[in-house]
C-alpha positions as CSV (number, residue, x, y, z in Angstrom):
1,M,7.5,-92.5,-46.7
2,R,5.9,-89.3,-45.3
3,K,7.8,-86.1,-46.0
4,V,7.9,-83.2,-43.6
5,Q,8.7,-79.6,-44.2
6,L,12.1,-78.5,-42.9
7,G,11.7,-75.3,-41.0
8,D,9.9,-72.9,-43.3
9,S,12.0,-73.8,-46.2
10,N,11.0,-75.4,-49.5
11,L,12.7,-78.7,-48.5
12,Y,10.5,-81.6,-47.5
13,V,12.4,-84.4,-45.9
14,S,11.6,-88.1,-45.1
15,E,10.8,-88.8,-41.4
16,L,13.7,-91.2,-41.5
17,A,17.0,-89.9,-42.9
18,L,20.1,-91.9,-43.8
19,G,23.1,-90.9,-41.7
20,C,25.9,-91.7,-44.0
21,M,28.7,-91.8,-41.5
22,S,28.1,-95.5,-40.9
23,L,28.4,-96.5,-44.5
24,G,32.1,-97.4,-44.4
25,T,34.5,-97.0,-47.2
26,E,33.6,-100.1,-49.3
27,R,31.9,-98.3,-52.3
28,K,29.9,-101.2,-53.6
29,Q,28.3,-101.9,-50.2
30,A,27.7,-98.2,-49.5
31,N,26.1,-97.7,-53.0
32,Y,23.8,-100.6,-52.3
33,I,22.6,-99.2,-49.0
34,I,22.0,-95.8,-50.4
35,D,20.1,-97.2,-53.4
36,Q,18.0,-99.3,-51.0
37,A,17.3,-96.2,-48.8
38,L,16.1,-94.2,-51.8
39,D,13.9,-97.1,-52.9
40,Y,12.3,-97.2,-49.4
41,G,11.4,-93.5,-49.9
42,I,14.2,-92.0,-47.9
43,N,15.1,-88.7,-49.6
44,Y,17.3,-87.1,-46.9
45,L,21.0,-88.0,-46.8
46,D,23.3,-86.5,-44.1
47,T,27.1,-86.6,-44.4
48,A,30.0,-84.3,-43.3
49,D,33.3,-83.2,-44.7
50,L,35.1,-84.8,-41.8
51,Y,33.7,-88.3,-42.1
52,D,36.5,-90.7,-43.3
53,Q,38.6,-87.6,-44.2
54,G,36.3,-86.6,-47.0
55,R,35.8,-90.1,-48.5
56,N,32.3,-90.3,-47.2
57,E,31.3,-87.3,-49.3
58,E,33.0,-88.8,-52.3
59,I,31.1,-92.1,-51.8
60,V,27.8,-90.3,-51.4
61,G,28.4,-88.1,-54.4
62,E,29.2,-91.1,-56.6
63,A,26.1,-93.0,-55.4
64,I,23.6,-90.2,-55.9
65,K,24.8,-88.4,-59.0
66,K,22.1,-90.0,-61.3
67,R,19.3,-89.3,-58.7
68,R,20.5,-86.0,-57.4
69,N,17.2,-84.2,-58.0
70,D,15.3,-86.7,-55.8
71,I,17.5,-86.0,-52.8
72,V,17.8,-83.5,-50.0
73,L,21.5,-83.5,-49.5
74,A,23.0,-82.3,-46.2
75,T,26.6,-82.0,-45.2
76,K,28.6,-80.2,-42.5
77,V,31.5,-77.9,-42.1
78,G,33.7,-76.5,-39.3
79,N,36.2,-79.2,-38.5
80,H,39.3,-78.2,-40.3
81,L,41.0,-81.4,-41.5
82,K,44.8,-81.4,-41.7
83,E,47.0,-83.4,-44.0
84,D,48.0,-85.8,-41.2
85,G,44.4,-86.7,-40.5
86,S,43.9,-84.6,-37.4
87,W,41.6,-81.7,-37.3
88,Y,40.8,-78.5,-35.3
89,W,37.7,-76.4,-34.9
90,D,37.5,-73.6,-37.5
91,P,34.2,-71.7,-37.9
92,S,35.8,-68.8,-39.7
93,K,34.2,-67.3,-42.8
94,A,37.3,-68.0,-44.8
95,Y,37.3,-71.7,-44.0
96,I,33.6,-72.2,-44.6
97,K,33.7,-70.5,-48.0
98,S,36.7,-72.4,-49.1
99,Q,35.7,-75.7,-47.8
100,V,32.3,-75.7,-49.4
101,K,34.1,-75.8,-52.8
102,S,35.8,-79.0,-51.7
103,S,32.5,-80.6,-50.5
104,L,30.8,-79.7,-53.8
105,K,33.6,-81.4,-55.7
106,R,33.5,-84.5,-53.6
107,L,29.7,-84.7,-53.8
108,Q,29.7,-84.1,-57.5
109,T,27.0,-81.4,-57.3
110,D,26.6,-77.7,-57.9
111,H,24.7,-77.0,-54.7
112,I,24.1,-78.3,-51.2
113,D,20.5,-78.4,-50.0
114,L,21.4,-78.0,-46.3
115,Y,24.8,-76.9,-45.1
116,Q,25.3,-77.3,-41.4
117,L,27.9,-75.9,-38.9
118,H,29.3,-79.0,-37.4
119,G,29.5,-77.9,-33.8
120,G,30.1,-74.6,-32.2
121,T,31.0,-72.8,-29.0
122,I,29.9,-69.5,-27.4
123,E,33.4,-68.1,-28.1
124,D,33.1,-68.5,-31.8
125,P,32.9,-65.5,-34.2
126,I,29.2,-66.2,-34.7
127,D,28.4,-63.1,-36.8
128,E,31.2,-64.0,-39.2
129,T,30.1,-67.6,-39.4
130,I,26.5,-66.5,-40.2
131,E,27.8,-64.0,-42.8
132,A,29.6,-66.9,-44.6
133,F,26.4,-69.0,-44.7
134,E,24.3,-66.1,-45.8
135,E,26.6,-65.3,-48.7
136,L,26.7,-68.9,-49.8
137,V,22.8,-68.8,-50.0
138,E,23.0,-65.6,-52.0
139,E,25.5,-67.2,-54.3
140,G,23.3,-70.2,-54.9
141,V,25.9,-72.6,-53.6
142,I,23.7,-73.7,-50.7
143,R,19.9,-73.5,-50.5
144,Y,19.6,-73.4,-46.7
145,Y,21.7,-73.7,-43.6
146,G,21.5,-75.0,-40.1
147,I,23.7,-76.1,-37.2
148,S,24.6,-79.4,-35.5
149,S,24.8,-78.7,-31.8
150,I,23.8,-79.9,-28.3
151,R,24.8,-76.6,-26.6
152,P,21.8,-74.5,-25.6
153,N,23.7,-71.2,-25.5
154,V,25.0,-71.8,-29.1
155,I,21.6,-72.8,-30.4
156,K,20.0,-69.6,-28.9
157,Q,22.6,-67.4,-30.5
158,F,21.8,-68.8,-34.0
159,V,18.1,-68.7,-33.3
160,N,18.4,-65.0,-32.5
161,K,20.8,-64.0,-35.2
162,A,20.6,-66.4,-38.1
163,S,18.1,-67.7,-40.7
164,I,18.7,-71.3,-39.8
165,Q,16.2,-73.9,-40.9
166,S,17.3,-76.8,-38.7
167,V,19.2,-77.9,-35.7
168,M,20.7,-81.3,-35.6
169,M,20.9,-82.5,-32.0
170,Q,21.2,-85.6,-29.9
171,Y,17.7,-86.6,-28.7
172,S,16.3,-89.9,-27.6
173,I,14.3,-91.6,-24.9
174,L,17.5,-91.8,-22.9
175,D,18.6,-88.3,-23.7
176,R,15.8,-85.9,-23.1
177,R,17.8,-82.8,-22.2
178,A,16.3,-80.7,-25.0
179,E,12.7,-81.3,-24.0
180,E,12.4,-78.7,-21.3
181,E,13.7,-75.6,-23.1
182,I,15.3,-76.1,-26.5
183,L,12.6,-78.1,-28.4
184,P,9.8,-75.7,-27.4
185,L,11.9,-72.7,-28.5
186,L,12.7,-74.2,-31.9
187,Q,9.1,-75.3,-32.5
188,K,7.9,-71.7,-31.7
189,Q,10.5,-70.3,-34.1
190,K,9.6,-72.8,-36.8
191,I,13.1,-74.3,-36.9
192,S,13.1,-78.0,-37.4
193,V,15.0,-80.5,-35.2
194,V,16.7,-83.4,-37.0
195,T,17.8,-85.9,-34.4
196,R,20.9,-88.0,-34.1
197,G,21.6,-90.6,-31.5
198,S,17.9,-91.5,-31.2
199,L,18.8,-95.2,-30.9
200,A,21.3,-94.3,-28.1
201,K,24.3,-96.2,-29.4
202,G,22.3,-99.3,-29.9
203,M,20.8,-99.3,-26.4
204,L,17.3,-98.7,-27.9
205,T,17.5,-101.6,-30.4
206,K,16.9,-105.3,-30.4
207,D,20.4,-105.6,-28.9
208,A,19.6,-103.3,-26.0
209,L,20.2,-105.6,-23.1
210,S,23.5,-107.1,-24.4
211,I,24.9,-103.6,-25.2
212,T,23.8,-102.2,-21.9
213,Q,25.2,-105.1,-19.9
214,A,28.6,-105.0,-21.8
215,K,31.5,-104.4,-19.5
216,A,32.5,-101.3,-21.4
217,Q,29.1,-99.7,-20.7
218,K,29.6,-97.6,-17.5
219,G,26.3,-95.8,-17.7
220,Y,24.9,-93.1,-19.9
221,L,24.5,-89.3,-19.2
222,D,22.6,-89.2,-15.8
223,Y,22.1,-92.9,-15.7
224,R,24.2,-95.3,-13.6
225,Q,24.5,-98.7,-15.2
226,D,21.9,-100.3,-12.9
227,E,19.5,-97.5,-13.6
228,L,20.1,-97.8,-17.3
229,L,19.4,-101.5,-17.4
230,S,16.3,-101.1,-15.3
231,T,15.0,-98.3,-17.5
232,I,15.5,-100.4,-20.7
233,K,13.8,-103.4,-19.2
234,Q,10.8,-101.3,-18.3
235,L,10.7,-99.9,-21.8
236,I,10.8,-103.4,-23.3
237,D,7.9,-104.3,-21.0
238,L,5.8,-101.6,-22.7
239,L,6.0,-103.3,-26.0
240,N,3.3,-105.4,-27.7
241,R,4.1,-108.5,-29.8
242,D,4.4,-106.5,-33.1
243,Q,6.4,-103.7,-31.6
244,T,10.1,-103.2,-31.2
245,L,12.3,-101.0,-29.0
246,T,13.7,-99.4,-32.2
247,G,10.1,-98.5,-33.2
248,L,9.4,-97.0,-29.8
249,A,12.6,-95.0,-29.9
250,I,11.8,-93.6,-33.3
251,Q,8.2,-92.8,-32.6
252,Y,8.9,-91.2,-29.3
253,A,11.3,-88.7,-31.0
254,L,8.9,-88.1,-33.9
255,Q,5.9,-87.4,-31.7
256,N,7.6,-84.2,-30.5
257,G,6.3,-81.4,-32.7
258,A,9.7,-79.8,-33.1
259,V,11.2,-82.9,-34.8
260,S,11.0,-83.4,-38.5
261,S,13.4,-86.3,-39.1
262,I,15.4,-89.0,-37.4
263,V,18.9,-89.3,-38.8
264,A,19.9,-92.9,-38.3
265,G,23.0,-94.6,-39.6
266,A,23.0,-98.0,-41.3
267,S,26.1,-100.1,-41.9
268,S,24.2,-102.9,-43.6
269,S,21.0,-103.4,-45.6
270,T,19.5,-105.4,-42.8
271,Q,20.0,-102.6,-40.3
272,L,18.4,-100.2,-42.8
273,S,15.5,-102.5,-43.3
274,E,15.0,-102.8,-39.5
275,N,14.9,-99.0,-39.1
276,V,12.4,-98.6,-41.9
277,K,10.1,-101.3,-40.5
278,A,10.4,-99.6,-37.1
279,L,9.2,-96.3,-38.6
280,E,6.0,-98.1,-39.7
281,Q,5.1,-99.3,-36.2
282,S,2.4,-97.5,-34.3
283,F,2.2,-96.8,-30.5
284,T,-0.7,-95.6,-28.4
285,T,-0.6,-92.2,-26.7
286,A,-0.6,-94.0,-23.4
287,Q,2.5,-95.9,-24.3
288,L,4.4,-92.8,-25.4
289,E,3.3,-91.0,-22.2
290,Q,4.5,-93.9,-20.1
291,V,7.9,-93.6,-21.7
292,A,8.3,-90.1,-20.2
293,H,7.5,-91.5,-16.8
294,I,10.1,-94.3,-17.1
295,A,13.0,-92.3,-18.6
296,K,14.9,-89.5,-16.8
297,Q,14.5,-85.9,-17.7
298,N,18.3,-85.3,-18.2
299,K,19.9,-82.0,-17.5
300,Y,22.5,-80.1,-19.5
301,E,26.0,-79.7,-18.0
302,K,26.5,-76.2,-16.8
303,H,29.4,-75.4,-19.2
304,R,27.1,-75.9,-22.1
């Protein structure tokens, strides 16, 4: 699987990453999926201290400890977990520097390759947050850092003030909010985008029509339900016999020069295999251009 440089760092990540949040808490099954991902050539695993109240990091750490040097390991911080299972937002220096120790222990490693702030608001003590990450880099506890955010004002603050290598953000055919301003900015600054939600909650997979038509589906971002269904049908009509909607979704995101990797979850080996096969599909320039004509150019909400 092709590896792409993350920002201007020394990390090279697979174009398809394994989002570990979907692994579940059954260790044997999770270990199997992770081993399968590594065998496929996926070297980039993404987790967070919040997932399953820390158990996800534990499961990932156990699964990779014999292959740690082959992996770009990413996790996240900022959601302060309380003993009762609830959490609150805490981007303070003190919390970040204490929580990284817990993540290292759960992950059974002495360093984290990419440590990401798991959210952010414009009211945060951003300078203090950046100072925490910079100190962790100097201490050798983390190699690089980034943020996970969909808020343009927050992203711009970190672009201007911090040495981030990546921004994890929601980006898909159905969520093109970042295309107008943020993706060009990050590409210019040589900061990589790693995407989440590129399969749009399953609406860009083989189950697209059934998921979209489900009663619980009231629409998506700027789309009303009827618009959403029409858009997905038009996307399906673009496909040739050997192509899938999952493949189109992945390739559409990757064709943007700012994007280095697609973080996709997998709760089964079958789902992982489908994602890998989708990555191998090819689409013409005309098909990818037509996608942009079919799908809306979404807008950010003002408060973001």
